[in-house]
C-alpha positions as CSV (number, residue, x, y, z in Angstrom):
1,Q,54.2,9.1,15.5
2,F,54.4,5.6,16.7
3,G,54.3,4.0,12.9
4,A,50.7,2.5,12.9
5,Y,49.3,5.1,15.2
6,V,49.6,8.8,16.5
7,L,50.0,9.5,20.3
8,V,48.5,12.8,21.2
9,I,48.9,14.4,24.7
10,D,46.0,16.5,25.4
11,H,46.7,17.6,29.2
12,V,49.5,16.9,31.5
13,Q,48.7,16.8,35.1
14,G,50.5,19.2,37.4
15,D,51.8,16.5,40.0
16,P,51.3,12.9,40.6
17,F,48.7,13.5,43.0
18,A,46.3,15.7,40.5
19,S,43.9,14.1,38.0
20,P,45.8,11.8,35.5
21,S,47.1,13.1,32.2
22,S,44.5,13.1,29.2
23,V,45.7,11.4,26.0
24,H,44.3,9.6,22.9
25,V,45.7,7.6,19.9
26,E,44.6,7.9,16.3
27,V,44.8,4.6,14.3
28,P,44.2,5.0,10.6
29,M,41.2,2.6,9.4
30,K,43.6,1.2,6.7
31,Q,46.1,0.1,9.1
32,A,43.3,-1.2,11.6
33,G,42.1,-3.4,8.9
34,F,38.4,-3.7,10.1
35,P,35.9,-4.7,7.2
36,E,34.0,-1.4,6.0
37,A,30.5,-3.5,6.4
38,Y,31.3,-3.3,10.2
39,Y,31.0,0.5,10.7
40,Q,29.1,1.6,7.6
41,E,25.8,1.6,9.6
42,S,25.8,3.4,12.9
43,C,24.3,0.5,14.8
44,G,27.5,-1.8,13.6
45,R,29.8,1.4,14.3
46,I,28.6,1.7,17.7
47,A,29.0,-1.9,18.6
48,L,32.3,-1.9,17.2
49,E,33.5,1.2,19.1
50,D,31.9,-0.2,22.3
51,F,33.9,-3.6,21.6
52,L,37.1,-1.9,21.1
53,T,36.6,0.3,24.3
54,R,36.2,-3.0,26.4
55,R,39.0,-4.6,24.8
56,F,41.6,-1.6,25.3
57,G,40.0,-1.2,28.9
58,S,41.0,-5.1,29.7
59,Q,44.5,-4.4,28.1
60,V,45.5,-1.3,30.0
61,E,44.3,-3.0,33.2
62,A,47.0,-5.4,32.8
63,Y,49.7,-2.7,32.8
64,N,48.0,-0.8,35.4
65,F,50.5,0.8,38.1
66,K,53.3,-1.2,36.8
67,A,55.4,1.9,36.6
68,G,55.4,3.0,40.3
69,G,55.6,6.5,42.1
70,S,53.6,8.8,44.2
71,G,49.8,9.2,43.8
72,K,48.3,8.3,40.5
73,S,51.6,7.5,39.0
74,G,51.3,4.5,36.5
75,L,47.5,4.5,36.4
76,M,46.2,3.7,32.7
77,S,42.5,3.6,32.5
78,T,39.8,4.4,30.0
79,T,35.9,4.3,30.2
80,R,34.4,1.3,32.3
81,C,31.7,-0.1,30.2
82,G,28.3,-1.7,31.9
83,Q,26.0,-3.9,30.2
84,E,24.8,-1.4,28.0
85,V,26.2,-0.9,24.3
86,L,26.4,3.0,24.1
87,E,28.2,5.8,22.0
88,R,30.8,7.1,23.8
89,S,33.7,9.6,23.3
90,A,36.2,7.0,24.8
91,C,36.5,5.3,21.1
92,Q,35.3,6.7,18.1
93,I,35.3,5.6,14.5
94,G,35.2,8.5,11.9
95,A,37.2,10.6,9.5
96,G,39.1,7.6,8.3
97,K,40.6,6.8,11.7
98,I,39.9,5.2,15.3
99,T,40.2,7.7,18.1
100,A,40.7,6.2,21.5
101,R,40.9,8.5,24.6
102,F,42.2,7.7,28.0
103,H,44.1,8.4,31.0
104,I,47.7,8.0,32.1
105,G,49.1,8.9,35.6
106,F,52.4,10.3,34.6
107,P,55.0,8.8,37.2
108,A,56.8,10.8,39.6
109,F,58.1,10.6,43.1
110,G,56.8,13.5,44.9
111,R,58.1,16.5,42.8
112,T,60.7,14.4,40.8
113,I,59.8,13.4,37.5
114,D,60.2,9.5,36.9
115,A,61.1,10.0,33.1
116,G,62.2,6.4,32.9
117,G,58.8,5.3,34.1
118,L,57.1,7.4,31.6
119,E,59.2,5.8,29.0
120,K,58.3,2.6,29.8
121,I,54.7,3.5,29.6
122,L,54.7,5.4,26.4
123,F,57.2,3.0,24.4
124,E,56.5,-0.6,25.9
125,Y,53.1,-0.9,27.7
126,L,51.0,1.6,25.6
127,P,52.2,0.2,22.1
128,A,51.3,-3.3,23.4
129,C,47.9,-2.2,24.5
130,V,47.1,-0.4,21.1
131,E,48.6,-3.1,19.1
132,N,46.1,-6.1,21.0
133,S,43.2,-3.7,20.6
134,F,42.7,-1.7,17.5
135,F,44.0,-4.0,15.0
136,Y,41.6,-6.6,13.4
137,R,44.4,-9.1,12.9
138,K,45.1,-9.3,16.7
139,L,41.5,-9.9,17.7
140,D,39.3,-12.7,17.8
141,K,37.3,-12.4,14.6
142,K,34.5,-14.4,15.7
143,K,33.9,-12.4,18.9
144,T,34.2,-9.0,16.7
145,E,31.8,-10.2,14.1
146,E,29.4,-11.6,16.9
147,A,29.2,-8.2,18.5
148,V,28.5,-6.3,15.3
149,F,25.9,-8.9,14.1
150,L,24.2,-8.7,17.5
151,A,23.6,-4.9,17.0
152,E,22.4,-5.3,13.5
153,D,19.8,-8.0,14.7
154,Q,18.9,-5.7,17.7
155,Q,18.4,-2.7,15.1
156,A,16.2,-5.1,13.1
157,V,14.0,-5.9,16.2
158,R,13.4,-1.9,16.6
159,E,12.5,-1.6,13.1
160,Y,9.8,-4.3,13.5
161,L,8.6,-2.5,16.6
162,K,7.7,0.6,14.6
163,K,6.3,-1.3,11.5
164,E,4.1,-3.6,13.8
165,G,2.8,-1.0,16.1
166,L,4.7,-2.5,19.2
167,V,6.2,-0.8,22.3
168,A,8.3,-3.6,23.5
169,F,9.7,-7.1,22.6
170,V,10.9,-9.6,25.2
171,A,12.5,-12.7,23.5
172,N,12.0,-16.1,25.0
173,G,15.0,-17.3,26.9
174,S,15.8,-14.0,28.3
175,V,17.3,-13.9,31.7
176,L,15.5,-10.7,33.5
177,P,16.4,-10.8,36.9
178,R,20.0,-9.2,38.2
179,K,22.4,-10.7,40.4
180,S,21.7,-8.1,43.3
181,G,20.4,-4.7,43.8
182,V,23.8,-3.3,43.2
183,S,24.8,-5.6,40.3
184,D,23.6,-5.3,36.7
185,F,25.0,-8.9,35.8
186,P,22.3,-11.6,35.3
187,M,21.3,-13.9,37.9
188,K,22.4,-17.6,37.7
189,D,19.8,-20.3,37.9
190,S,17.0,-17.8,37.4
191,V,13.6,-18.8,35.4
192,P,14.1,-17.7,31.8
193,F,11.5,-15.8,30.3
194,V,8.8,-17.4,28.3
195,S,6.1,-15.4,26.3
196,P,2.5,-16.1,26.8
197,A,1.2,-18.1,23.6
198,S,-1.3,-15.4,23.0
199,M,1.3,-12.6,22.8
200,E,4.0,-14.7,21.1
201,Q,5.3,-13.3,17.8
202,S,8.2,-14.5,15.4
203,I,10.7,-12.2,14.2
204,S,13.2,-12.9,11.2
205,L,16.5,-11.4,11.7
206,P,19.4,-11.0,9.5
207,H,22.0,-13.0,11.2
208,R,20.1,-15.0,14.1
209,G,17.3,-16.0,11.9
210,I,13.8,-16.7,13.7
211,L,13.3,-15.1,17.1
212,R,10.5,-15.5,19.3
213,G,9.0,-13.8,22.0
214,M,6.6,-11.6,23.7
215,A,5.4,-8.6,21.5
216,V,3.8,-5.9,23.8
217,P,1.4,-3.9,21.6
218,R,0.6,-0.1,21.9
219,G,-2.0,1.0,24.3
220,I,-2.2,0.5,28.3
221,T,-0.6,-2.7,29.6
222,L,-0.9,-3.7,33.2
223,I,1.3,-6.1,35.0
224,V,0.1,-7.7,38.1
225,G,0.8,-10.3,40.4
226,G,1.9,-11.2,43.9
227,G,4.9,-9.6,45.7
228,Y,8.4,-11.0,44.8
229,H,6.8,-12.7,41.5
230,G,8.6,-10.7,39.0
231,K,6.4,-7.6,38.1
232,S,9.2,-5.2,38.7
233,T,12.0,-7.3,37.3
234,L,9.9,-7.4,34.0
235,L,9.2,-3.6,34.1
236,N,13.0,-2.9,34.6
237,A,14.2,-5.2,32.0
238,I,11.7,-3.3,29.5
239,E,13.0,0.0,31.1
240,S,16.6,-1.1,30.0
241,G,15.5,-2.1,26.4
242,V,15.7,1.5,25.3
243,Y,19.7,0.5,25.0
244,N,21.1,-2.3,23.5
245,H,23.1,-4.8,25.7
246,I,26.2,-7.1,25.1
247,I,26.3,-10.7,24.5
248,G,25.9,-12.7,27.7
249,D,23.6,-10.1,29.6
250,G,20.5,-12.2,29.2
251,R,18.5,-9.1,28.0
252,E,20.1,-9.0,24.7
253,Y,16.7,-9.1,22.8
254,V,14.9,-7.2,25.3
255,I,14.2,-4.2,23.1
256,T,11.9,-1.4,24.2
257,D,10.6,2.0,22.1
258,D,13.6,4.4,22.6
259,T,11.7,7.2,23.5
260,A,10.3,5.3,26.7
261,V,10.6,7.1,30.0
262,K,10.4,5.6,33.6
263,L,8.1,7.9,35.6
264,R,8.2,8.2,39.5
265,A,7.5,10.3,42.3
266,E,10.7,12.4,43.3
267,D,9.9,14.0,46.6
268,G,11.9,17.3,47.1
269,R,12.7,17.8,43.2
270,C,12.8,21.3,42.1
271,I,10.0,22.2,39.3
272,K,10.3,25.4,37.3
273,N,7.8,27.0,35.4
274,T,5.9,23.7,34.5
275,D,2.4,23.4,33.4
276,I,1.0,20.5,35.7
277,S,-2.7,21.8,35.4
278,L,-3.4,18.2,33.3
279,F,-3.3,16.8,36.8
280,I,-3.6,19.4,39.6
281,N,-5.7,22.2,39.7
282,D,-7.4,24.6,42.5
283,L,-4.7,24.2,45.0
284,P,-5.9,25.6,48.4
285,N,-2.8,28.5,48.4
286,K,-4.3,29.5,44.9
287,K,-0.7,28.8,43.4
288,D,-1.0,28.8,39.6
289,T,-0.5,25.2,38.2
290,Q,-0.1,26.4,34.5
291,H,3.2,27.9,35.5
292,F,4.0,25.8,38.5
293,S,7.3,26.3,40.4
294,T,8.7,25.0,43.7
295,E,12.1,24.4,45.3
296,N,10.5,21.3,47.2
297,A,8.0,19.3,45.2
298,S,5.5,16.6,46.7
299,G,5.1,13.3,45.7
300,S,2.2,14.0,43.5
301,T,3.3,17.3,42.0
302,S,6.9,15.7,41.1
303,Q,5.2,13.0,39.3
304,S,2.9,15.2,37.4
305,A,5.9,17.4,36.5
306,N,7.6,14.3,35.4
307,V,4.8,13.3,33.0
308,I,4.5,16.5,31.4
309,E,8.3,16.8,31.0
310,A,8.3,13.3,29.3
311,M,5.5,14.6,27.0
312,E,7.4,17.5,25.9
313,S,10.5,15.4,25.2
314,G,8.6,13.2,22.7
315,S,8.3,10.1,24.7
316,K,5.5,7.6,23.2
317,L,5.8,5.2,26.3
318,F,5.5,5.6,29.8
319,L,6.7,3.1,32.5
320,I,5.4,3.1,35.8
321,D,5.8,1.2,39.0
322,E,3.1,1.6,41.7
323,D,5.8,1.0,44.5
324,T,7.7,4.2,43.2
325,S,4.8,6.3,42.5
326,A,2.4,8.8,44.9
327,T,-0.6,7.0,45.8
328,N,-2.7,10.1,45.6
329,F,-1.5,10.6,41.9
330,M,-2.2,7.1,40.8
331,V,-5.8,6.5,41.9
332,R,-8.7,7.4,44.3
333,D,-11.0,4.7,45.0
334,E,-14.7,5.1,45.4
335,L,-15.0,5.4,49.3
336,M,-12.3,8.0,49.2
337,Q,-14.2,10.1,46.6
338,S,-17.4,9.8,48.6
339,I,-15.8,11.1,51.7
340,V,-13.4,13.6,50.1
341,T,-15.5,15.2,47.2
342,R,-14.1,16.3,44.0
343,D,-14.4,20.1,44.5
344,K,-12.0,19.4,47.5
345,E,-9.4,17.4,45.8
346,P,-7.2,19.4,43.5
347,I,-5.5,16.1,42.0
348,T,-6.9,14.2,38.9
349,P,-5.4,10.9,39.3
350,F,-3.2,9.4,36.4
351,L,-6.1,6.8,36.1
352,E,-8.3,9.2,34.8
353,R,-5.8,10.5,32.3
354,V,-4.1,7.2,31.0
355,T,-6.8,6.7,28.2
356,D,-6.7,9.9,26.9
357,L,-3.0,10.3,26.9
358,Y,-3.0,7.0,24.5
359,R,-6.2,8.1,22.3
360,Q,-5.3,11.9,22.0
361,S,-1.4,11.7,22.0
362,G,-0.5,8.2,21.2
363,I,1.2,7.6,24.4
364,S,1.2,4.2,25.8
365,T,1.7,3.1,29.3
366,I,3.1,-0.1,30.9
367,L,1.9,-0.2,34.5
368,V,3.0,-2.5,37.4
369,A,0.1,-2.6,40.0
370,G,0.1,-4.9,43.2
371,S,-2.5,-3.4,45.4
372,S,-5.3,-1.6,43.2
373,G,-7.5,-3.3,40.6
374,S,-8.7,0.2,39.3
375,Y,-6.5,-0.1,36.4
376,F,-8.0,-3.0,35.2
377,Y,-10.8,-1.3,33.7
378,T,-8.7,0.9,31.4
379,A,-6.1,-1.6,30.4
380,D,-6.0,-3.1,27.0
381,T,-3.6,-5.9,28.0
382,V,-3.1,-7.5,31.4
383,L,-0.3,-9.6,32.3
384,Q,0.1,-11.7,35.6
385,M,3.4,-12.8,36.9
386,D,3.4,-15.8,38.5
387,C,6.8,-17.0,40.1
388,Y,8.4,-15.4,37.4
389,H,6.2,-17.0,34.5
390,T,4.0,-14.7,32.5
391,K,0.4,-15.3,31.8
392,E,-2.0,-13.1,29.6
393,I,-5.3,-12.8,31.5
394,T,-6.9,-9.8,29.6
395,D,-9.9,-11.7,28.6
396,K,-10.2,-13.3,32.3
397,V,-10.3,-9.6,33.7
398,K,-12.8,-8.4,31.3
399,E,-15.0,-11.3,32.2
400,K,-15.1,-10.0,35.8
């Protein structure tokens, strides 16, 4: 018992080279002093938990390895958060308290325990970290409020999507490109997103006020354009929109139906007893495609299984990029059909199923296409990316 909080030691490591010890602290909400309105609704609670996890992570980082010793002695760490706001076990608000879980490398020199070092960690470093992280009076109240209010605004957009029959919303001014292929931080000096006038809608949010951006309706949406013009960047941003993002990410108001699934070919994946007959039938080896199993799937069978599994999971939005798909699964042009007749081809391409998936099962599709124009005939909405600027060209395409 540390007065304002309780320290619980869950697991003690066997030696300084083993995995660090698992511990957690419990802070009563009355002591923490956060306004109840911040954590009454799940969206605000998760945002506050995420905010506190990041705050605590920055605090323990300052004391990392200040207590020396062998191996992991002196290590203090908690979950590392990315750009997404997620519900994590690292920090949970419930049952009238804040519970924060983390790791400490109990210090030792070889097999000799450094009790003095551990005393410093538990009685000096840790109390300072807890005091500066989980007590409202010690935090920047404006930043705390902004984190919770952003989550409530994001939830309002999600409710708007359901109400208006939309699958995604991309706010004007959003920064979609990322710093690099291995970094999820926003790219500096990138072109901010601006909605085509024909697809722009305004949403009234409880805290931000009026938000304008591109509203993507249910149905089949095609994203086209030249290479490196931003097609996949837009799709990737929409994909990430199933999660809320932190302030400064650039995609705070890129919001997507949270049942969305990104589909791709996965050569070599295992498939177990899956009915892929919607897309593949009459295999030359007479293999049963209604109960299909393989240890090493091809591009087309793997993507077929991915579609079926997404349907079974309840997804109402498929996100597909032509670059990461099996070509023979996606489309067969007229010349190929004239040479390889239907009775010799076991694959029914996604092109021939995409409309029925929407009309019969209510599953929308957002598809990036750069080489084949076949999907123009099935698309309800067509977007063209031109140097990261978005144009709506549906009527132009239908005229052709």
